[in-house]
C-alpha positions, 0 to 999 in steps of 0.5 A, a space after each residue: 499499499 502507498 500513501 497519497 497526498 490530496 492537494 487543494 487544487 488550483 481554483 482560478 486566477 487570483 484564488 490562492 487559498 480556501 477555507 474548509 467547510 465540511 468534510 464529507 467523509 471521515 478518517 477510515 472511510 473509503 473513497 472512489 475516484 472522483 468522489 467529492 470528499 470535502 466542501 471548501 469556500 473561497 471569497 467567491 464561491 463554495 465548491 467541492 473537491 473530488 479525489 483523483 484516486 480511489 483509496 481510504 482516508 487515513 488522515 485529515 490534515 485540514 479541519 473545518 474552518 481552517 485555511 489551506 493554500 493551493 497545492 497544500 495537502 489537506 488529507 492523506 489517502 492509502 491507495 493500492 501501489 508497490 510502496 511509497 515511492 510510486 505515490 511520492 513521485 505522483 505527489 511531487 509532480 502534483 505539488 510542483 504543478 500546483 504550487 508556485 515557487 516562492 518568487 512567483 507566489 510573492 509576485 502573485 500575492 503582491 497585487 492581491 494584497 492591495 485588491 483584497 479589501 478596501 478597509 485594510 492596506 496592502 501590507 496586511 494579508 488576511 485570509 477570507 476567514 480572518 478578514 470576515 472575523 476582523 470586520 464582524 468584530 470591528 477590529 481596526 487595522 492598527 489592532 490587526 498590526 498589533 497581533 503577532 501572527 503564528 501563520 506562515 511568514 507571520 500571518 494571522 490565523 483564525 486562532 490568532 484573531 479569536 484569541 485576540 477577540 477573547 482577550 480584547 476587553 482586558 487589554 489596556 487601551 493604548 493612547 495614540 500620539 496627537 497627530 496633525 488633523 488632515 482632510 480625509 475621505 469618509 470612513 466606510 460605514 460598518 456592515 452591521 448596526 451596533 448590537 445595543 440598537 437592536 431589541 430582541 423580544 421574547 419569542 424572537 429567533 436569532 439566526 446567525 448569518 452563514 459565510 455566504 450571506 456575510 460576504 453578500 452583505 459586505 459586498 453590497 454595502 461596499 457597492 453602495 458606498 462606492 458607486 452613486 447609483 442612478 436608475 432608468 426604466 423602460 417598458 418593452 413590448 416583447 410579444 415577438 419574443 414570446 411568440 418566437 420562443 413558443 415556436 422554437 422551444 420544443 424543437 430546441 429541447 428535442 434537438 439539443 436536450 436543453 430548455 430554451 428560456 428567455 434569458 439567452 434572448 435577453 443576454 443577446 440583446 444586452 450584448 448587442 447594446 454593449 457593442 453599440 455602447 462599449 463605454 458601458 463595459 468598463 471599470 473605474 480604477 482611481 481616475 483611470 477608466 478601464 475599457 474591457 475587451 471581453 464582454 462577460 455577462 454575470 447572471 444573478 442566480 438565487 440558490 435554494 438556501 436563499 443566498 445569491 451567486 453570480 456565475 459568469 457567461 464568459 465572452 458572451 458576444 462570441 456565443 450564438 443563441 444556442 450557445 448562450 442557452 447551453 452556457 446559461 443552463 449549465 451555470 444555473 444548474 451547477 450554481 444550484 447544485 454547488 458545482 461551480 468553480 471559483 473561476 465561474 464567478 470571476 471576470 464579469 463586466 456587466 450583470 443581468 438580474 431576472 427579477 421577473 422570475 419571482 413575479 416582480 414587475 421591476 427592481 433596482 439592483 445594486 451594481 457589483 463592483 468593479 462593474 458600472 452598470 446592471 440591468 434588471 428584467 421584470 415579469 412579462 405580463 399581458 396587458 392592453 396596449 395602444 398600437 399605431 397602424 396605418 388605419 389609426 390607433 388600435 388597442 390590442 393585448 400585448 406581452 409587456 415587460 419593464 426593464 431597469 438600468 442601474 448605472 454608476 454616475 461617476 462614469 455613466 451619465 443619463 444619456 449613455 445609461 438611458 440610450 443603452 437601455 433604449 437599445 436593448 428595448 429596441 432589439 427585444 421589441 423588434 425581435 425577428 420571428 424568423 431568427 434562427 437558433 
């Protein structure tokens, strides 16, 4: 028998570590190749780690809530083999492929340290779990710098910060030296109100936020603090879209084995409008506007547990309607079944939110950073509408839908935001019933 080290796999550009959520097997359990053995979490997505070999788990190296780095061993398996040499060579090969050398690691991590948080400066590297605890406990950067980290290169571990929180009340308050008053930017507002402002009555239930809900709360507060939101609305006649889908959905499902929803049609119209107005497909970095080459559409997706995730349709402008339908169905299925990879939620340049799937007429969604706009699609409703004909105006039953376009007023003015929305409206309202799929 030989030992095999199960390594934390690469999870996409910029993701260097993950937090262990739950082991799906215990020490002593046998596992088969491709079995999901552990659930992990990054600051982007929860996912499973499968084992590439069959064997028995003899030791779990990383426990629940501990952080593991990409390429680091998280468990040891006992597998069939002719001694340790065979397995050792395999492990070495995997480790060298998965773990960057120290110089590369420093090069990769340096920009990440700056981008990881708006609250803490670049010389503080915090894991997602430690960062979450620090923000929840309102621990300042000065306090964090005073904590002696026991992790790699002196980094603060979960145990370090929890010990600090436990002993925080008994520590003497250090008086800061007087400093010259200078103008500074407003400080971010805490993501949660002080506990003293909340009254818990008899019979009230206290439900702690799960990890994903904390991340959503944090990101939403940051997004509203960073971007001044403006929202435009329009009502669109999508009668042709409804007729076209009804005509093609059965044929498409029979041919492709895929459902044909309205979402690929909406995405197609949005992509066309972005190509008309490429300055919607940008990000803001200080005083620089970064115009994105790729059009990657984020698709807000509700999960069974009530949380929200945004998988990304990469290079949506290069996909046909059929390709969009397949990509959307695949991402939605994997999102709802916890099969997304971290890279599946990265790189969005524009986002769409289908609030109509909940029967809502319209919504004003929050712009995900660092994007500058998001579109909400409302429910399609039959209504009487006035139509202009060569014989005069008539009233007819039409399929109508509201759309809203929220945009960052720092870089997108009402003319650009409004024209972009109008072009989406025009593409949908004038949808060709002979469009091929």
